C-alpha positions as CSV (number, residue, x, y, z in Angstrom):
1,X,-121.4,200.7,52.8
2,X,-123.8,203.6,52.3
3,X,-121.8,206.8,52.1
4,X,-124.0,208.4,54.9
5,X,-122.9,205.8,57.5
6,X,-119.5,205.6,59.1
7,X,-117.9,202.2,59.8
8,X,-116.6,201.3,63.2
9,X,-113.1,201.9,61.8
10,X,-114.0,205.4,60.8
11,X,-115.6,206.2,64.1
12,X,-112.4,205.0,65.9
13,X,-110.2,207.1,63.5
14,X,-112.4,210.1,64.2
15,X,-112.1,209.6,68.0
16,X,-108.3,209.1,67.9
17,X,-107.7,212.2,65.7
18,X,-110.0,214.2,67.9
19,X,-107.9,213.3,70.9
20,X,-104.7,214.2,69.1
21,X,-106.2,217.6,68.1
22,X,-107.3,218.3,71.7
23,X,-103.8,217.6,73.0
24,X,-102.4,220.3,70.7
25,X,-105.3,222.8,70.8
26,X,-105.7,226.2,69.3
27,X,-102.2,227.4,70.0
28,X,-100.6,224.4,68.3
29,X,-97.1,224.2,66.8
30,X,-97.6,223.2,63.2
31,X,-94.4,221.3,62.8
32,X,-95.0,219.3,66.0
33,X,-98.5,218.4,65.1
34,X,-97.5,217.5,61.5
35,X,-94.8,215.2,62.9
36,X,-97.1,213.5,65.4
37,X,-99.9,213.0,62.9
38,X,-97.4,211.5,60.5
39,X,-96.0,209.1,63.1
40,X,-99.5,207.9,63.9
41,X,-100.2,207.2,60.3
42,X,-102.8,209.9,59.7
43,X,-101.0,212.2,57.4
44,X,-100.9,210.1,54.3
45,X,-103.7,207.7,55.1
46,X,-105.1,208.2,51.6
47,X,-102.0,206.9,49.9
48,X,-101.5,203.3,48.8
49,X,-100.7,200.9,51.5
50,X,-97.4,199.9,50.0
51,X,-96.2,203.5,50.3
52,X,-97.3,204.0,53.9
53,X,-101.0,204.7,53.5
54,X,-103.8,202.3,53.6
55,X,-107.1,204.2,53.4
56,X,-108.6,206.7,51.0
57,X,-109.9,210.2,50.7
58,X,-112.7,209.4,53.2
59,X,-110.1,208.7,55.9
60,X,-108.0,211.7,55.1
61,X,-111.1,213.9,55.2
62,X,-111.9,212.6,58.7
63,X,-108.4,213.5,59.9
64,X,-108.5,217.1,58.6
65,X,-112.1,217.6,59.8
66,X,-111.3,216.5,63.4
67,X,-108.1,218.5,63.6
68,X,-110.0,221.5,62.4
69,X,-112.8,220.9,65.0
70,X,-110.1,220.9,67.7
71,X,-108.8,224.3,66.4
72,X,-105.6,223.0,64.8
73,X,-106.2,222.4,61.1
74,X,-103.3,221.5,58.8
75,X,-103.8,223.3,55.5
76,X,-101.0,221.5,53.8
77,X,-102.9,218.2,54.2
78,X,-105.1,219.5,51.4
79,X,-102.1,220.1,49.2
80,X,-99.4,217.6,49.9
81,X,-101.1,214.2,50.4
82,X,-104.5,214.9,49.0
83,X,-103.6,216.7,45.7
84,X,-100.0,215.9,45.0
85,X,-99.9,212.5,46.6
86,X,-103.1,211.4,44.7
87,X,-101.8,212.6,41.4
88,X,-98.4,210.9,41.8
89,X,-100.1,207.7,43.1
90,X,-102.4,207.5,40.1
91,X,-100.1,208.7,37.3
92,X,-96.5,208.9,38.5
93,X,-93.8,206.5,37.4
94,X,-92.5,203.8,39.8
95,X,-89.5,206.0,40.5
96,X,-91.6,209.0,41.3
97,X,-93.8,206.9,43.6
98,X,-90.8,205.5,45.4
99,X,-89.2,208.9,45.7
100,X,-92.2,210.9,47.0
101,X,-95.1,208.8,48.3
102,X,-93.4,207.2,51.4
103,X,-92.0,210.6,52.3
104,X,-95.3,212.4,51.9
105,X,-96.9,209.7,54.0
106,X,-94.4,209.9,56.9
107,X,-94.2,213.7,56.8
108,X,-90.5,213.9,56.1
109,X,-91.3,215.7,52.8
110,X,-94.1,218.0,51.6
111,X,-95.2,219.2,48.2
112,X,-97.0,222.4,47.2
113,X,-99.4,222.7,44.3
114,X,-99.2,225.5,41.7
115,X,-102.1,226.1,39.4
116,X,-103.6,229.5,40.0
117,X,-102.3,232.4,37.8
118,X,-102.8,236.1,37.9
119,X,-104.7,236.4,34.7
120,X,-106.4,233.0,34.4
121,X,-108.6,233.1,37.6
122,X,-110.9,230.0,37.6
123,X,-110.3,229.3,33.9
124,X,-107.8,226.5,33.8
125,X,-108.0,226.6,30.0
126,X,-106.2,230.0,30.0
127,X,-103.1,229.0,31.9
128,X,-100.1,230.6,30.3
129,X,-97.3,228.8,32.1
130,X,-95.8,226.9,29.2
131,X,-93.4,224.0,29.0
132,X,-91.3,223.3,25.9
133,X,-88.8,220.6,25.1
134,X,-85.1,221.5,24.9
135,X,-83.4,218.3,24.0
136,X,-84.2,215.7,26.7
137,X,-85.1,218.5,29.2
138,X,-88.2,220.7,29.7
139,X,-88.1,224.5,30.1
140,X,-90.9,226.1,32.1
141,X,-91.8,229.7,31.9
142,X,-94.7,231.5,33.7
143,X,-96.2,232.9,36.9
144,X,-98.4,231.5,39.6
145,X,-100.1,233.3,42.5
146,X,-101.7,232.3,45.8
147,X,-99.7,229.2,46.2
148,X,-99.6,227.8,49.7
149,X,-96.6,226.7,51.7
150,X,-94.0,226.9,49.0
151,X,-91.4,228.0,51.5
152,X,-91.8,224.8,53.6
153,X,-92.4,222.4,50.7
154,X,-89.6,220.4,49.2
155,X,-91.1,220.8,45.7
156,X,-94.1,222.2,44.0
157,X,-96.3,220.3,41.5
158,X,-96.6,222.9,38.8
159,X,-99.4,222.9,36.2
160,X,-98.0,224.0,32.9
161,X,-99.1,223.7,29.3
162,X,-97.5,222.0,26.4
163,X,-98.3,222.6,22.7
164,X,-99.9,219.8,20.8
165,X,-97.8,219.3,17.7
166,X,-100.9,218.2,15.7
167,X,-103.4,220.9,16.6
168,X,-101.2,223.7,18.0
169,X,-103.4,223.8,21.1
170,X,-102.1,224.0,24.6
171,X,-102.8,221.2,27.0
172,X,-102.2,221.0,30.8
173,X,-99.3,218.9,32.1
174,X,-97.8,218.5,35.6
175,X,-94.2,218.9,36.6
176,X,-92.4,218.4,39.9
177,X,-90.2,221.5,40.5
178,X,-87.8,221.3,43.5
179,X,-87.8,224.3,45.8
180,X,-84.3,225.5,45.0
181,X,-84.3,224.9,41.2
182,X,-82.6,227.7,39.3
183,X,-85.0,230.2,37.8
184,X,-87.8,229.2,40.3
185,X,-88.4,232.2,42.6
186,X,-91.0,233.1,45.1
187,X,-92.4,236.3,46.7
188,X,-94.5,236.2,49.8
189,X,-97.9,237.8,49.4
190,X,-98.9,240.2,52.3
191,X,-102.2,238.7,53.5
192,X,-104.7,239.9,56.0
193,X,-105.4,236.2,56.7
194,X,-103.3,234.9,59.6
195,X,-102.2,231.3,59.0
196,X,-99.2,229.2,59.7
197,X,-98.9,228.5,55.9
198,X,-97.9,231.5,53.9
199,X,-99.1,232.5,50.4
200,X,-96.7,233.1,47.5
201,X,-96.4,234.4,44.0
202,X,-94.1,232.3,41.9
203,X,-92.0,233.1,38.8
204,X,-90.6,230.5,36.5
205,X,-88.0,231.9,34.2
206,X,-86.8,229.2,31.8
207,X,-86.7,226.7,34.6
208,X,-84.9,223.6,33.3
209,X,-86.2,220.3,34.4
210,X,-85.1,216.7,33.5
211,X,-87.5,214.5,31.5
212,X,-88.5,212.6,34.6
213,X,-90.0,215.8,36.2
214,X,-93.1,215.3,34.1
215,X,-95.8,213.4,36.0
216,X,-97.9,211.1,33.9
217,X,-98.6,211.4,30.2
218,X,-98.2,214.7,28.5
219,X,-101.2,213.8,26.3
220,X,-103.5,213.0,29.2
221,X,-104.4,216.7,29.9
222,X,-107.3,217.5,32.1
223,X,-107.8,213.9,33.2
224,X,-104.7,214.0,35.3
225,X,-105.4,217.5,36.5
226,X,-108.8,216.8,37.8
227,X,-107.6,213.6,39.6
228,X,-106.1,216.0,42.0
229,X,-108.7,218.8,42.0
230,X,-111.6,216.6,43.2
231,X,-109.8,215.5,46.4
232,X,-108.8,219.2,46.8
233,X,-112.5,220.1,46.9
234,X,-113.4,217.3,49.3
235,X,-110.6,218.2,51.6
236,X,-111.5,221.9,51.5
237,X,-115.0,220.9,52.6
238,X,-113.4,218.9,55.5
239,X,-111.3,221.9,56.4
240,X,-114.4,224.2,56.4
241,X,-116.6,221.8,58.4
242,X,-113.9,221.4,61.0
243,X,-113.5,225.1,61.3
244,X,-117.3,225.6,61.6
245,X,-117.6,222.9,64.2
246,X,-114.8,224.5,66.3
247,X,-116.5,227.9,66.2
248,X,-119.9,226.4,67.0
249,X,-118.5,224.4,69.9
250,X,-117.1,227.6,71.5
251,X,-120.4,229.4,71.0
252,X,-122.4,226.5,72.5
253,X,-120.1,226.4,75.5
254,X,-120.4,230.1,76.0
255,X,-124.2,230.1,75.6
256,X,-124.5,227.4,78.3
257,X,-122.4,229.3,80.8
258,X,-123.0,233.0,80.1
259,X,-125.9,234.1,82.4
260,X,-127.8,237.4,82.0
261,X,-130.8,238.1,84.2
262,X,-130.3,234.8,86.0
263,X,-130.7,232.8,82.8
264,X,-128.1,231.2,80.5
265,X,-128.3,233.0,77.2
266,X,-128.5,229.7,75.4
267,X,-132.0,229.3,76.9
268,X,-133.3,232.1,74.6
269,X,-134.4,230.9,71.2
270,X,-132.8,234.0,69.6
271,X,-129.5,232.5,70.6
272,X,-130.4,228.7,70.5
273,X,-132.1,228.5,67.1
274,X,-129.3,230.1,65.0
275,X,-126.8,227.8,66.6
276,X,-129.1,224.8,66.0
277,X,-129.4,225.8,62.3
278,X,-125.6,226.1,62.1
279,X,-125.2,222.6,63.4
280,X,-127.8,221.3,60.9
281,X,-126.0,223.0,58.0
282,X,-122.6,221.6,59.0
283,X,-124.1,218.1,59.3
284,X,-125.7,218.3,55.9
285,X,-122.4,219.5,54.4
286,X,-120.6,216.6,56.0
287,X,-123.0,214.1,54.4
288,X,-122.3,215.5,51.0
289,X,-118.6,215.4,51.7
290,X,-118.8,211.8,52.7
291,X,-120.7,211.0,49.5
292,X,-118.0,212.7,47.4
293,X,-115.2,210.9,49.2
294,X,-117.0,207.6,48.9
295,X,-117.5,208.0,45.1
296,X,-114.0,209.1,44.6
297,X,-112.6,206.1,46.5
298,X,-114.8,203.9,44.4
299,X,-113.2,205.3,41.2
300,X,-116.2,207.2,40.0
301,X,-114.5,210.4,38.9
302,X,-117.6,211.9,37.2
303,X,-119.9,211.3,40.2
304,X,-117.2,212.4,42.6
305,X,-116.6,215.6,40.7
306,X,-120.3,216.7,41.0
307,X,-120.5,215.7,44.7
308,X,-117.1,217.3,45.5
309,X,-118.3,220.6,44.1
310,X,-121.5,220.5,46.0
311,X,-119.8,219.5,49.2
312,X,-117.3,222.3,48.9
313,X,-120.1,224.8,48.3
314,X,-122.3,223.5,51.2
315,X,-119.3,223.4,53.6
316,X,-118.1,226.9,52.7
317,X,-121.6,228.4,53.3
318,X,-122.1,226.4,56.5
319,X,-118.7,227.4,57.8
320,X,-119.2,231.1,57.2
321,X,-122.6,231.1,58.9
322,X,-121.4,229.1,61.9
323,X,-118.4,231.4,62.4
324,X,-120.6,234.5,62.1
325,X,-123.2,233.2,64.5
326,X,-120.5,232.1,67.0
327,X,-118.9,235.5,67.0
328,X,-122.3,237.1,67.4
329,X,-123.2,234.8,70.3
330,X,-120.1,235.9,72.2
331,X,-120.6,239.6,71.4
332,X,-117.5,241.6,72.2
333,X,-115.8,238.5,73.5
334,X,-116.1,237.0,70.0
335,X,-113.5,239.4,68.9
336,X,-110.9,238.8,71.6
337,X,-107.8,236.7,71.3
338,X,-108.9,234.7,74.4
339,X,-111.7,233.0,72.5
340,X,-110.0,232.7,69.2
341,X,-113.0,233.3,67.0
342,X,-112.3,236.8,65.5
343,X,-109.5,235.5,63.2
344,X,-111.9,232.9,61.8
345,X,-114.1,235.6,60.3
346,X,-111.4,236.0,57.6
347,X,-110.4,232.4,57.5
348,X,-113.9,231.2,56.9
349,X,-114.2,233.2,53.7
350,X,-111.4,231.1,52.2
351,X,-113.8,228.2,52.0
352,X,-116.1,230.3,49.8
353,X,-113.3,231.5,47.6
354,X,-110.7,228.7,47.2
355,X,-109.9,226.5,45.4
356,X,-113.0,227.4,43.3
357,X,-115.5,230.2,44.1
358,X,-119.1,229.4,45.0
359,X,-120.2,231.2,41.8
360,X,-118.2,228.8,39.6
361,X,-119.7,225.9,41.5
362,X,-123.1,227.2,40.8
363,X,-122.1,227.6,37.1
364,X,-121.0,223.9,37.1
365,X,-124.1,222.6,38.8
366,X,-126.5,224.7,36.6
367,X,-124.7,223.5,33.4
368,X,-123.4,220.0,34.1
369,X,-126.1,218.8,36.5
370,X,-129.2,220.7,35.5
371,X,-128.4,220.9,31.8
372,X,-128.9,224.6,31.5
373,X,-127.1,226.6,28.8
374,X,-123.5,227.4,29.5
375,X,-122.9,231.0,30.5
376,X,-119.1,231.1,30.3
């Protein structure tokens, strides 16, 4: 199937999730929506069928996009099933899969993802959270920052680094750290962003973990890490497209109904054309997101990596522009709680910043795609 065309199954899924989102609406209860989405089989649709899933990244992106378009996006869908679930499904032991995947799929357990560090920024090669062996156990030490939903997650998938005995170089490894593990502490970051999921700084002070806390092969390094980061970019694109669609729909509705000098304001090209441009940009971003999800589900990690970065970039830009134009269309009403757009001004910027900035994506495309000299 060409990645630009949706199957009848995908159209049906989109319609069903849209109906779910509209039932919950903008003032949704996160736990109630999470539970219902899980019961309907939407939450872990990307996971293997034997563990309660049965689809792929393409299906999960539809779920998140449509919930966002209804005004009730679930941020932890990016983290728990998309990143953590994917990594465990691809590289976890049978025991880890049995322990986590059915629970991630049915919503009874969630998992956060800890990679970002205060001094590493976008450079994953400079992570300083280290893991060292102590007999049969592992000891983790380090700090993480801007980690979503740690307080509501049963565990966090922490990206640490182990030393290669042959070269002395540090290489990334992934560890499951239960929330109440001794030495694993969190501090909530005071954010201007208003979201159901909070942001945390984490400290790992000689956190002792059993050998089976390691996910995958300690020698696999970046391969395992990027298995989770590509779905993260795709799902962030879905999150942004949904948000942009929500803002645009409110603006279009207002422009149809708001009358000045006996004419709906949407009849004026100064209002209509920017909204049309916002719609075009969101549709184009969705096509790239669909391409990225299609390639990832086919197992083309290299092609999916390029497309996922482009999709995340395009979606972030389209979302910011759609939100900005929506607020501008409503004027003062765009900043009132009644219409629910003002808070999106801050939220939309997240899609430009996280999980990788637009500048780093431009670095990636200029170097990896265009073959220009590397600048970093």
